[in-house]
C-alpha positions in Angstrom: -5.0 87.1 45.1 -7.3 84.4 44.9 -9.0 85.5 41.5 -5.4 85.3 40.2 -4.5 82.0 41.4 -8.1 81.1 40.0 -7.2 82.8 36.6 -4.1 81.4 36.1 -5.2 77.8 36.9 -7.9 78.0 34.3 -5.5 79.4 32.0 -3.1 76.7 32.3 -6.2 74.1 31.8 -7.5 76.0 28.7 -3.6 76.0 27.3 -3.4 72.3 28.1 -6.8 71.6 26.7 -5.7 73.4 23.5 -2.4 71.6 23.3 -4.2 68.2 23.9 -6.9 69.1 20.7 -3.6 70.2 18.6 -2.1 67.0 19.5 -5.0 64.9 18.1 -3.8 66.3 14.5 -0.4 65.1 14.8 1.4 61.6 14.6 4.4 60.8 16.8 7.4 58.4 15.5 9.8 57.8 18.2 12.8 55.9 17.3 16.4 54.2 17.7 19.2 53.0 14.9 22.0 51.2 16.1 23.4 49.7 12.8 27.1 49.2 12.7 29.1 51.9 11.3 26.4 54.0 10.2 27.4 57.4 9.9 24.1 59.0 9.4 24.0 62.2 11.5 20.1 62.8 10.5 17.5 61.2 9.5 14.6 62.1 7.2 11.0 61.7 6.8 9.5 62.0 3.5 5.9 62.4 2.4 4.3 62.3 -1.0 3.7 64.9 -3.3 2.5 64.3 -7.1 4.1 60.5 -6.9 7.5 61.2 -5.7 9.0 62.1 -2.3 9.1 65.3 -0.6 10.9 66.0 2.8 8.3 66.7 5.1 10.6 67.0 8.2 14.3 66.2 9.4 15.7 65.0 13.2 18.8 64.7 14.5 20.3 61.3 15.8 21.3 61.8 18.9 24.7 60.2 20.4 22.6 57.5 21.5 21.0 56.6 18.2 17.4 58.0 19.1 15.4 60.1 16.9 12.0 61.6 16.9 9.1 63.2 14.9 5.6 64.9 15.9 4.1 65.3 12.9 1.1 67.2 11.8 -1.6 65.0 9.6 -4.1 66.5 7.7 -4.6 63.6 5.8 -3.9 59.6 6.1 -1.1 59.0 3.7 2.0 56.9 3.3 5.4 58.4 5.1 8.8 57.2 4.6 12.0 57.1 6.8 15.2 57.7 5.6 18.5 57.5 7.3 20.6 56.9 3.5 19.0 53.8 2.4 16.3 54.7 0.5 18.7 55.7 -2.8 20.3 52.3 -2.5 16.7 50.5 -2.4 18.6 48.6 0.4 15.2 49.0 3.1 12.2 50.4 2.7 10.3 51.9 6.1 7.3 53.3 5.0 4.6 54.1 7.3 0.7 55.2 7.1 0.2 58.0 9.5 -3.1 59.0 10.8 -3.6 61.7 13.5 -3.3 60.1 17.6 -0.7 57.7 15.9 2.3 57.4 18.4 4.9 54.6 16.7 8.3 53.6 17.9 10.7 51.9 15.3 13.8 50.4 16.9 16.2 49.7 13.4 19.0 47.4 14.1 20.7 46.6 10.8 19.7 47.4 7.2 17.3 44.8 6.1 14.8 45.5 8.8 13.0 46.9 11.5 11.1 46.5 14.8 7.9 48.4 15.1 5.9 49.3 18.2 4.4 51.9 19.9 0.8 52.5 21.8 -0.9 53.0 18.6 0.5 52.0 15.4 -2.5 52.1 13.2 -2.5 50.0 10.4 1.2 49.9 9.9 1.9 46.0 11.1 0.1 45.3 7.7 2.2 48.3 6.0 5.6 46.5 7.2 4.5 43.1 5.6 4.3 45.0 2.3 7.4 46.5 3.1 8.9 43.2 3.1 7.8 42.4 0.0 9.4 45.4 -1.6 12.2 44.3 -0.2 12.5 41.2 -1.8 11.9 42.9 -4.9 14.6 45.6 -4.2 18.2 43.3 -4.7 17.3 42.9 -8.4 16.5 46.3 -9.1 19.8 47.9 -7.4 22.2 50.2 -9.5 25.5 48.4 -9.4 23.8 44.8 -8.1 25.2 41.6 -9.8 21.8 40.2 -10.1 21.0 39.0 -13.9 18.1 37.5 -15.6 19.4 34.4 -14.6 18.4 35.3 -11.2 15.4 37.2 -11.6 13.0 35.3 -14.2 12.9 32.0 -12.1 12.2 34.1 -8.8 9.5 36.8 -10.6 6.6 34.4 -10.9 7.1 33.4 -7.0 7.4 37.0 -6.3 4.2 38.2 -8.0 2.1 35.6 -6.6 3.1 36.3 -3.0 2.6 40.2 -3.5 -1.0 39.0 -5.3 -1.6 36.8 -2.3 -0.9 39.1 -0.1 -2.8 42.1 -1.4 -6.1 39.4 -1.3 -5.5 39.5 2.6 -6.0 43.4 2.7 -9.1 43.4 4.5 -9.5 46.0 7.2 -12.4 48.1 7.9 -10.9 51.0 6.6 -12.0 50.9 3.0 -9.8 53.7 1.6 -6.1 52.2 3.4 -7.2 48.9 1.5 -7.4 50.3 -1.7 -4.2 52.6 -1.5 -2.1 50.0 -0.1 -3.1 47.5 -2.6 -1.9 49.8 -5.3 1.3 50.3 -3.1 1.9 46.5 -3.4 1.1 46.3 -7.2 3.3 49.7 -7.9 6.2 48.3 -6.0 6.1 45.1 -7.9 6.0 46.5 -11.5 8.1 49.5 -10.7 11.3 47.2 -9.2 10.6 45.0 -12.1 10.9 47.6 -15.2 13.7 49.0 -13.1 15.4 45.9 -13.9 15.3 46.2 -17.1 17.2 49.7 -17.0 20.1 48.3 -14.5 23.4 47.7 -16.4 24.0 43.7 -16.1 26.9 41.3 -16.8 24.4 38.9 -18.9 21.6 39.8 -20.8 18.5 37.9 -22.4 17.1 37.9 -26.0 15.0 40.9 -26.9 11.9 38.3 -26.6 12.8 36.7 -23.6 10.8 38.5 -21.3 8.4 37.3 -18.3 5.2 36.2 -19.5 3.8 38.8 -16.4 4.6 41.6 -18.0 2.9 41.0 -21.1 -0.2 41.0 -18.8 0.4 44.3 -17.1 0.8 45.9 -20.7 -2.5 47.7 -21.3 -4.0 50.2 -23.8 -5.5 52.0 -20.9 -2.5 51.6 -18.5 -2.7 54.5 -16.1 -6.6 55.6 -14.9 -6.2 55.8 -11.0 -4.9 59.4 -9.6 -4.1 57.6 -6.2 -0.9 56.9 -7.6 0.5 60.3 -7.1 0.1 58.8 -3.5 2.4 56.6 -3.7 6.3 57.9 -3.7 6.9 55.7 -6.4 4.1 56.3 -8.8 5.8 59.0 -11.4 8.6 56.5 -11.4 6.5 53.4 -12.5 4.7 55.7 -15.0 8.8 56.8 -16.3 9.9 53.1 -16.2 6.7 51.5 -17.8 7.3 53.8 -20.6 10.7 53.4 -21.0 10.8 49.7 -20.9 7.7 49.9 -23.8 10.0 52.2 -26.0 12.8 49.9 -25.8 11.2 46.4 -26.3 8.6 47.3 -28.9 9.8 47.1 -32.6 12.7 45.9 -34.2 14.7 48.2 -32.9 14.5 50.7 -29.6 13.3 54.2 -30.4 13.0 57.3 -28.2 9.8 57.5 -26.1 7.3 59.5 -28.3 5.5 61.7 -25.4 2.5 62.0 -27.4 2.0 58.6 -27.9 2.5 57.8 -24.0 -0.2 59.9 -22.7 -2.8 58.0 -24.8 -2.4 55.4 -22.4 -3.3 57.6 -19.6 -6.5 58.7 -18.7 -6.3 60.6 -15.5 -5.6 64.0 -16.5 -3.9 64.9 -13.1 -1.4 61.6 -14.3 -0.9 63.1 -17.7 -0.2 66.6 -16.0 2.5 65.2 -13.9 3.9 62.6 -16.3 4.3 65.1 -19.0 6.1 67.9 -16.5 8.1 65.1 -15.4 9.2 63.4 -19.2 10.1 67.0 -20.2 12.5 67.8 -17.5 14.7 64.5 -17.9 14.0 64.0 -21.6 16.9 66.1 -22.9 15.3 67.3 -26.1 17.3 69.9 -28.4 15.2 72.7 -29.1 13.7 71.4 -32.8 12.7 68.2 -30.7 10.5 70.3 -28.0 9.0 72.2 -30.4 7.8 69.3 -32.5 6.4 68.0 -29.9 4.8 71.0 -27.8 1.7 71.8 -29.6 0.1 68.2 -28.9 1.4 67.9 -24.9 1.0 71.3 -24.0 -3.0 71.4 -23.6 -3.0 68.7 -21.1 0.0 70.5 -18.9 -2.6 72.6 -17.3 -1.9 72.7 -13.8 0.0 76.0 -12.2 2.7 73.9 -11.3 3.3 72.7 -14.8 2.3 76.3 -16.6 5.3 78.0 -14.3 7.6 75.2 -15.5 7.2 75.4 -19.1 8.2 79.2 -18.5 11.2 78.3 -17.0 11.8 75.5 -19.2 11.1 77.3 -22.6 13.6 80.2 -21.2 16.3 78.0 -20.6 15.9 76.1 -23.8 16.3 79.6 -25.6 18.4 81.5 -23.6 21.9 81.0 -26.0 19.3 81.3 -29.2 20.4 84.0 -31.7 23.5 85.1 -29.1 26.9 85.6 -30.9 29.3 82.7 -31.6 32.8 82.2 -29.9 35.1 83.5 -32.3 37.7 80.7 -31.5 40.9 80.1 -33.3 42.3 76.4 -33.2 45.0 74.6 -35.7 44.3 72.1 -38.6 46.3 68.6 -38.9 48.5 70.7 -40.5 49.0 73.1 -37.7 47.2 75.9 -39.8 45.2 78.5 -37.6 41.4 78.7 -38.3 39.2 80.7 -36.6 35.1 80.6 -36.3 34.8 84.0 -38.1 36.1 82.5 -41.3 32.7 80.9 -41.7 30.8 84.3 -41.8 28.4 83.8 -44.5 27.8 80.2 -43.9 26.1 78.0 -42.2 28.4 76.1 -39.3 27.2 72.9 -37.7 30.4 71.7 -35.2 31.0 68.5 -33.9 32.8 68.3 -30.4 34.4 65.0 -30.1 37.6 63.0 -29.0 39.6 60.3 -29.9 38.7 58.2 -27.2 34.7 58.8 -26.8 33.2 55.6 -28.0 29.9 57.8 -28.6 31.5 60.4 -30.6 32.9 57.8 -32.8 29.6 56.1 -33.6 28.7 59.3 -35.2 31.3 59.7 -37.2 29.7 57.4 -40.1 26.8 59.6 -40.1 28.9 62.8 -40.0 30.8 62.0 -42.7 27.6 60.7 -44.5 26.2 64.3 -44.3 29.2 65.9 -45.1 29.0 64.0 -48.5 25.4 64.6 -49.2 25.6 68.7 -48.0 29.3 69.3 -50.0 29.2 72.3 -52.1 26.3 73.9 -50.1 25.9 77.1 -48.1 27.4 75.0 -44.8 30.5 74.0 -43.1 31.0 71.0 -40.9 33.5 71.4 -38.6 35.0 68.8 -36.0 36.6 70.2 -33.4 38.7 67.8 -30.9 38.6 67.9 -27.2 41.7 65.7 -26.9 44.2 66.2 -24.5 47.3 68.4 -26.1 49.6 65.6 -25.4 47.5 63.6 -27.5 47.7 65.7 -30.9 49.7 63.4 -33.1 46.9 60.5 -31.8 44.5 62.9 -33.1 46.5 63.6 -36.4 46.8 59.7 -37.0 43.4 59.2 -36.4 41.7 61.7 -38.8 44.0 60.5 -41.4 43.3 57.3 -41.0 39.9 57.3 -41.2 39.6 60.0 -43.7 38.1 62.2 -41.9 36.5 65.1 -44.0 35.2 68.6 -43.7 37.4 71.1 -41.4 39.5 69.0 -38.6 40.5 71.0 -35.9 41.7 70.2 -32.3 41.4 72.9 -29.2 43.9 73.9 -27.3 43.1 72.4 -23.7 40.8 69.9 -24.3 37.8 70.5 -21.6 39.5 73.9 -20.4 39.4 75.3 -23.6 37.5 78.6 -24.3 34.9 76.8 -26.4 34.4 74.0 -23.8 33.8 76.7 -21.4 31.9 79.1 -23.7 29.2 76.4 -24.4 29.3 74.8 -20.6 30.6 71.4 -22.4 30.8 68.8 -19.7 30.1 65.6 -22.0 30.7 65.0 -25.5 29.7 64.3 -28.7 28.5 67.5 -28.5 26.8 69.3 -31.3 26.8 73.1 -32.3 24.6 75.1 -34.7 25.2 78.4 -36.4 23.6 80.9 -38.9 25.6 82.6 -41.6 25.9 85.9 -39.6 28.0 83.2 -36.5 24.6 84.0 -34.3 23.5 80.5 -32.3 20.6 78.8 -33.8 21.1 75.8 -31.3 24.4 75.3 -28.8 23.4 71.5 -28.0 21.9 70.9 -31.5 20.6 67.1 -33.2 23.1 64.6 -33.7 23.9 63.6 -37.3 22.5 60.2 -36.6 19.2 62.0 -36.1 16.9 61.8 -39.3 15.7 65.4 -37.8 19.0 67.2 -38.5 18.8 67.1 -42.4 15.3 68.6 -42.2 16.4 71.3 -40.2 19.4 72.1 -42.6 17.4 71.6 -45.5 14.6 74.4 -44.2 18.0 76.7 -43.7 19.2 76.6 -46.6 15.9 77.0 -48.4 15.5 80.4 -46.0 
C-alpha cells in the first residue's frame, strides 16, 4: 500500500514538474473589457505571418467581460488583441510576447487600455508605441472627416514625436529594440500613405505633399526582412507603391510590378509582396501574361508556387469555353442573337446609363469601333439597365449617337448574360473568337492601349 502511495506521489510530482516546464514556454494574458454598448462576445489574438495579422487564438468574453489566453510562444514577437476595433483603426493593443509573461489588460474605452500583471516584459514601452499609432490613426480611417488641412500641419509634429520616442528605446534586448523601432517607423509611414488612399471632402494640389514624405522615398526602399514581423509590414509596401504610382509623372499610372520590385532588396520581401500584389491586382489575362515572365522568377517560396498554380487556373478557367448564346432586342425591338456573329470576333461592353465609369469608356468605345470598322470584329454594347428604363436607354443611345450593335438585356443583373459571366459590377468587357468561344470573360477596357495590340494580333492570326 505504501509503495502505491509513494508511486502516486512521485507520479503527481513528475506531472506537476512537466506542467511547470511546459508553462515556461507560454505567455498568459488575462483581461476585462467593459466598454458601454460593446456587443462583442469573442476576442481574438493575432500574431504576424508574412507581414499580415494571422489568428493565433480566440477566447470568449464572459458575462462579466472577462477573457484570457495562455499562448505558446516559440519565438518572441508582436501579438495583437482585437475585440473588433482593429479594422476601424480605433485602438491598437499590440503586445510583445515572450515565454513566462503574465499580463493583465483592462479595456474600459476605445482609446486606451490599462496594462498590468506579474510579468509584463517590455510591454510598457510597447504601449507608448501604440499611443503614437493611435495619434496617427484618425487621419487614416475610412469615412473619417480629417483632410489635408488638418493632417499636414500635424504631421511634422507627429513624426518628430515618433522619432524622439524611437531614440529613447534602449533596453538590454537589442533584438527587441530593433523590432520596436521598425514597428514605430512602419506605423508612421503606413498610416501616412493610407491617408492618401482615403476618400476626402478636400484635396491638396497634386504637387502639394508634406516634405517628410520625400525623405522616405529611396531607390532601395525595402531592405529589412523583419518588416514581415510587423502586422502592417505588407500594407506599408502596398500603400507605398500605390502612392508612388499615383504621384509620379503627369498623371496616375497602373503600378508596374517589375519596376516596384527593383526597390526591394530582400528576397523574402519580394516574394511576399508580389504574391499579395498579384492576388489583389485584378489583372486581366493579357496583363498577367505580359508581366509574369519578369516576376515569377522571384516568387520561389512554396506558398507562392502554390498560389500561382491556383491563380492561373482561375484566370484561365473560362478560356476556350463556348460563349452564352443570348438573344436580346436592339433599340428598334429587333431580336439579335450572339450566334448571329459567328465567323467574327466579338467584343461586348456590359454597361448601363446610370454607370459613370461605363460612360467614361464610351468615347474610347466609339473611337475603337470607328478605327476597326469593316474588319472581322463586331462591337456589341449590351445594357444592363432595368427593364423599366428601356426608353431612357433608347433615348441615350440616340442622343449620344452610339455605334456598333446596341442591345438591352431583359432582366438587368438578373439576366442570363449577367449570371452566366458572374457580372456583379460594371463596366465589364467580354471577348470571343470567331467560333464563339471565350478569349477573355473579363477583357481589357477600350481605354487600355493594350486592347488594340491584342485585337491587331487576333485579326492577323
